[in-house]
N, C-alpha and C positions, 0 to 999 in steps of 0.2 A: 397548446403546450405539447412536447413531445415529446414524454416520458421512456427512457429507454436504459437497458443496462448496461452500466460500460464497469471494465475491468482496470484495476490498476496497479501496481508496484509501486513502495517506499521503498527509499533502501536509506540507512543513517551511517552517521560517520561519527570520528569524534566531532566535539564543539568546543569551546572554552571549560578548562574546568573539568568537571564531570558529564556536562550533556553533548544531547544528541546535537546531532546538524542532519535537518533533514536534505536529500541529495531533491535534483527535479525528481519529478511523480513520473511515471513511466506508463503511458495510455497500452492496453496488450486488446489483439482482436478476439479470445476467446480466455474462457477460465482456463482453458490447460497450460495455453502461452505465458497467464502469468504466474503459475504455479510453474511455470519450467524456468522463468527469468529467475523470480528467487529464491529459486535453489541454486544458480547459477550465481548470483551475487550473496549469498550466503556462505560463500567462502572469505571473500571479501572484506567484508561490511563489519557493521558491530552492531547492525540489524539490518532485516527485510520481513514486507507484511503487501503478502498480495491477497486482494478483494475486489469482492465484486457489492455493485452498490448500485440503485437507482435515483437518473437523476435526467433531470432536464436540462439539458446541454445549452438554451438558448438562455437559460437566465441564472446558470452558473448553483443551479440548490439539487443539492448528490445528500440521499440519503442516509438518517445519521446512523443508522442500524446496520452497518456493512455485515456482508457474509463475510469470514473469513476464511480464505482456501491454502495461506502458508502465512508460519510468521515463524522464524528465529533469528537468536541472539536480545540485543536490549534494543525494547522497544517501548516508546512514550506510552500517555492512557490515551486516549481507551485500549490498546493493541496489547497493551502489559497486563491484562486480564490472565487470565488464565481458561 
């Protein structure tokens, strides 16, 4: 089991009705790269969140309490919390 920290950016666009539709997640090499990408995407997306999480890539097991690096706009739970 190889635990590593991954840095991800998840963006959201309009879905049906008032729902948000998740775009494909973007994997970044560093926390700073994730912040920069999320900041750039925030101008053109309804919502964007960048976060870091511990993960076992082989099992696809991700930490349930990610560290939020950047967030903007409309986000679904649990990212919508303050």
